Residue, then its C-alpha position, 0 to 999 in steps of 0.5 A: f434545717e427545715p424552714a419553720p411553718a409560715r405563721y411561726r413566731g420566732k426570734l424578734q427583730l427590732q428595727a431601731a430606726n423606727c423605734n421611738c423608745c415609748k416602752v409600750c412593748a415592755e409594758s405589754c410583755p406578760t413575762g417582762a422579757i423586754t426592757v427599755s432603759d432611757a439613755t442620753t440620746g435615746c434608749y437601750w432596748s433589751i430582750s431576754y429569750g430565756k423569759c420570752v414566750f414568743c406570744g407576739r404581743c410586743a409586735e402587735v402593740c408597737p405603734n411604729l411597727s419596730i418589732t417583727m417576729t421572724q421565723d428564726y428558731h435557732l436559739s439553743t446555747k450553753n451560755k445563758a448570757e447569749l439569750v439576751q439581745v441588746a440594741e441601742v436606739t437613737r432618737q431622731 
């Protein structure tokens, strides 16, 4: 595969160690693709690539720079469940 252009906005990457579960990313998402659910020791962060329009707003508003846009564009699948990425975030 050819590499994506330099400014391409692809799959999101969460740096769970930096995340403080503030939910700003979920509140700023225009399509509701990101959800942050409270847990006993932190939260569960979830992104649905079936809903995401790759606008980058979540990465722009994150106060801890926990979310970055990668150049990964290999998202095709035959199973819709594979379009959902979940990460467990533990509060420090």
